[in-house]
N, C-alpha and C positions, 0 to 999 in steps of 0.2 A: 363457964366460958373456957377457963383454963383446961378443963377436962376435954372439951371439944377440940381445942387447939392441939392438945397432946395426941388425941386420936388421929387428927388430920396429919400431924407430923409423922406419926408412926406409919400411917398408910403411905405417905409419900416416900418415906425411907424404905418401906418394904417393896414398893414399886420400883424404886431406883436400884435396890439390891437385886431384884429379879431381873431387871433389864441388863445388869452387869454380869449375871450368871451365864456361863457358856451354854448355848442352846444345842440340843441334840441334833446331830447331822441328819439332813433329810435324804431319803432315798431318791434315786434318779427317776423312778416311776412308782406309781401307786400299786397296791396289791391287786386292784382290779385290772390294771394294765400289764401286770407281770405275767409271764408265761405260766400256765398252770401245769406244773411239772408232773402231777399225777396223770395227766393225759399223754405224757411222753415216756415216762419211766415204766419199766415192767414192775409188777408187784414184787416185794421181797420174797425170797423162798421161805416156805413154811417148814415146820419142823420135820415133816415127812418127805419133803422135796429132796432128791439127791443132791441138788446144789447146796443145800444147807450143810452138807458134810464139809464143804470147803470153809464155810463160816465157822463151824466148830473147830476144824483143824487150825485155822488162822487165829482163832481166839486162844487156843492152847499154845500156839507158837508165841503170840504176844505175851502171854502170861509167863512163859519160860524165860523171857529176856528183860523183864521189868527191873531186875536188880543190876542190870548192866548200864554202861554209859548211854547206850541207845535208849534204854528205858528211862533214864533221867532226862534225856532230850525230849522224849515223848511227853513227859510231865510238863516240861517247859512249853512245849507246843500247844498245850491246852489253853495258854494265855494268848488270845488273838485280839487284833485291833490294829488300827493304823500304825501306831508306834511300834507294836510288836512285830508287825510285818516288815517295817523298815529295818529294824534291828536284825531280824532273821535273814532277810534277803540281801542285806548289805554285805554279808559274807562273800558273795559272788558277784556283786555289781562292780562296774568300772570304778566307781567312787562311792564312799560311804554316804548314806542319806540319813537325815534326822528330821524331826519336826521343825527344828530351827533353821536348817540350811535348805530345806525343800518344803516350804509351807503349802504350796499348791499341790504337790504330790501327797502330802499328808491329808489335805482336804479331799482329794480324789479317792484315796484309799478308805478314808472314813465313810464317805458317802457310798462307795461301792460295797463296803461291808454291810451297811444298813440295807442296801438294795438286795444283797444275797439273803438276808434275813427275811425281807419282804417277799422275795421270789420263792423261797423254800417253805414258807409257812403252810400253804395250802396242802402240799404233798405230805408234810409231816403229820398234819391233822388227818388227812385222808387215810394214810396207811396205818397210822397209830401203832407202830411197831415197838415192842418192848426192847429194852437195851440188854446187852449181854449180862451185865452185873445183876439185872433184875431176873433174867431167865435162869441164871445159874445160882443166884443167891450167894454170890461171892463178891468181896470188895473189889472195886476198880482201883486203878493207879491214881485216881484223882477223887478220893472219897468226899472232898468238900463240895464237889459238883453233883453228887448223887441226889436223886429225888425219887421216892418210891412210886410215884404215879406219873412220872415224866415219860410217857410212851411216844417219844418223838425220835426214834433211832434212825428212821429211813426217810429221806437220804441224810447223810452226814452234813450238818450245817458247817462244821469246822472245815471239812474238806471242800465244800462248796465255796466258802469264803477264801480259803487258801489258794484254790485253783484260779479264781478270778484275780486275786492279788498277783499270782504268778504270771498270768497273761498280761496284766497291766505293766508289771516290771519288764516283761519281754518286749512289749510295745515301746517302752522307754529306753531299754538297753538291749537291743536285739542281738548284739554281738555275743551276749552271754545267755542266749536262749536255753541252751542245754542245761547248764548248772542251775539256772533260775527255775525251770520246770521240774528239775530233779528235786529241788527243795520243796516245791509245791506238792509233788508226789509224796515225798517222805512225810510231810505234815499230815497228809491223809492217813498214811500207815501208822502214824503216832496214835491215832484214835483207836486202831485195832490193838496196838500194844498195851495201852492203858485199860483196855476192856470196856471202853465206852461205846464202841460201835462194832458191828460185824463188818467183815470184809465187803459184803454186798452193799452195805450202807455207804461205805467209802467209795466203792466203784461207781455207785449212783451219784454220789456227791461230785465226782469229777465230770460226769455227764451234765449234771445240773449247772456246774460252773461254766462249762462251754456254752450251754444254752443261754445262760444269763449274760455272759460276755457278748455273745452275738446280739442279744437284744439291746444291750447297752450301746452297742455301736450304731444303733438307729436313733439314739438320743443326741440331738445337737449340743445340749448342755454338757453331757458326758464327753463328747468329742472335743469341745472347746477346752474343758478343764484338762483333758488328757494332753492336748497340744501345749497348754501352758506348763504342765508338769514336765513334758519332754524338753521344752526350751529351758526351763529352770534346771533340769538335770544336766543337760549339755553344757550350760554355762558354768555350772558347778565343776564339772569334770575338766573343762577347759582351763578354769582358774587353778585347779590343783595339779595340772601337768607340770 
């Protein structure tokens, strides 16, 4: 009897603890409803394609500046997510945003990030491109992220996510459109610098971001949360004036 009660108590405790755990953010649409980017993007250039020369040249450019301050920033840019985006883009926003002072914006960015992962997965699988560090058998600037059989270089998921984040911040703080999108652009270039993506991966990631953002604008739930985040941001900036 006591044994049964103990088992029941443990089950209740486990259920309670699970309910209290933060649940992973849901994307705004399913993989089935997402644009299939492999039907939009051109294939990545092959090794004998003249366009691959630019990938090779940019890979060597990135490698040449890894030991600089820009290289250090590129390593930092490898950490992405709602909180990381808030910190990175706050450098140019009208007022600083954090998960604490802009919770609606945090939720929006978190779900948008999950959505870019959902939207980009089919193209990554379809093209199955090797990454530069795999091709050249040289270490990248973020060795902890390297995987020997991770053939998902095209399009760049980090660039895809950063571009969508930049467009969200632009919608919320349009007066700073230029510096916001400059950061989004540079976050893509960071992937070239650390040798985790080719330039053509990053270029395709920006197209993917534009497509995903356009598709998001057809989702009432996204638009409602975007408006909530706008109102929250404007109230925060008014209070800090």
